[in-house]
TORLO-633931 format. One record per residue (C-alpha): residue in one letter; z, y, x. Coordinates in steps of 0.5 Angstrom, whole numbers, plus 500, padded with zeros to 3 digits. Each point is the difference from the previous one (the first is absolute). Layout:
AZYX...
//
This chain:
M166346708S494501503I498507502R493502499S496504506P497507498L493496501Q502495495R502505495L494504501A496494499G503499493W496506498R493498503I498497493P503506495V496505505A494496500L500500493F501507500F494501504C496496495L502504494S500507503L493499502A498497494L502505495T498506505P493501496S504500493L505505502A494505503D496499494A507502496R501506504A493502500G500500492A506504500S497506502S500506496S497507500G506503497G499500493K499507499S495502494S494504502F495503495S495502506G496495498M500495494G495496496S495495502R493500503G498493500S499496506R501507504T507502497Y503500507E494502504N500506504N496505497N503507503A505501495A507498499P501492499V501497494T507499500R501498492S495495497M500494496T495497505P502495505S501503507N497493503P493500496S498494505A505496497T495499494S492499500P495504495L497493498G507497499G505496503T505502506A499501508S503494504P507501502A502502507Y502494502A493496498G497502507G504506503G507501503S503498507F501492501F507501499Q499503493R495494498H504495503P508502499F502493500L496498506T503506504G507498498L499493502A498503507G505504500G505495499F497496506L500506504G508501498S501492502M497501507L503506501F507497499S499494503H503501506L507501497G500493498G493496501F498495496G506496500T502500493G497496495L499505495G497505505F495495502L498498493L500508498T495501506L496494498L499502493I498507502I495497505G497496495G500506495V496504505I495495501F499499493F499507498L495501506V496494498R500503493L498507503L494497504F497495495G503503493S494505499R495495501L503495495A501505495T492502501A498493499G504500494G496505496A505506502P497507501M498501507P505505504R499507500S495502506L502505506G494504497A503501493A507501503A497506504A496503494P502507500A504503494A494505499A496494497R505500494F497501493R500508498G495500495R492502500D499508502T496503494T499508499V501504493G496506498D502507497A502497493D505496503L503506505N500504493A504495497F505500506Q501507499T501500493I505494500H504505506A500506495A502496494V506496504Q503506502E500503493A503494498W505500505S502507499R501498492G503493502D495497495L500493502A495498494Q495504504M502497506R499493498R492502498L499503507M504495505T501493501P506497498E503499507M500508501L502501493S506497501Y501504507F499507496S505497494E505499505E500507503L500503493T506496498R503502507S499507499A502500492S507497503Q501506505G498505494V494502504Q493501498N494501505I494505497V493500503S495505497D494503503V497494503H494502504L496495504L498503507K497494503G498493498D497495504V499492499S502497507E499493498A497495494W500493500E500494495E504494499G498495495D499504494L504505502E498507503Y504504504A499507503T505505504A499507500Y503506504L502505496R503507502W502505494S505505499A505501494I506504497D505495502Y507501498V507496498V504503494R507498497Q499497493G503504494R500506504S495506498P496504505G504506503M507496500P503500507D500492501Y493499496L496499507V502495504S494500505G493502501D497507498P497501493K496506502T497497507P495494500T501495506E495496503A500492500E496495504E500492497V496494500W499497493T497493499F497498494V498493497R496498494R497493497R492500501G497505495G507503498D504506500W503502507L508500500L505503505S502494505A503503506I503507503Q501501507Q502507503V496503506
//
């Protein structure tokens, strides 16, 4: 019965450890991507900013950011002319992310070299593995150096240039700036007052004529939540104190306009099924004292059509 020395026992682990290095380095980019995609903002619903502002939905316009919208949060993934943007791995990312298998082979080769002192190249299997790794590295290096030239010669698209990779994000499509007139501002004021009145009555039919389907879904959800809690928000005596158009733009046949609105109103919440004077009638607010609010409203319309409420942001 032979007794193996400590060095001989460790040498037996050379191949498994080398493979471990190979797999670890090859899988590292995938694991990083998985972690990056798992992050969350906490899932808390917020209505400080809701709706859609086209390509400018997530721009900073000195109001609360839009946190609830049907507009994708990565507008650069689509083009106004159709199609999609190039994926991240088309020309970006580190060398290790673009060539994970080559990275793994290099890792295996390094692992083999690191542990060669434990057994050398004495075993036939270890020597064969070393030759395979070296051959693989040479193959991928040749493909890396000459593959792009062969692909270009075969009619494939040219790789993305450094200038394109360094293009600033600000160059992304965000519509064409335009202007609106006094008639449009009067329309915004009329919509603002009508929405407040319809909200106070819980009149979804009226809201449907004043806002986009997306905004109607948010208002309907809030009305349903209030009804389930047995309360009603009453808004009356609405007075617009200031209204200014901060920006206007067009995207194709759609026209957008954002207006800053400062207004006062009687705003309070009562319990349904109760009458004024009952101790539990008033839930919050003051039915006698007006309060002021500042909001940014965005409106949209088809060219030549009627304006509709498209987004609301708190200030």
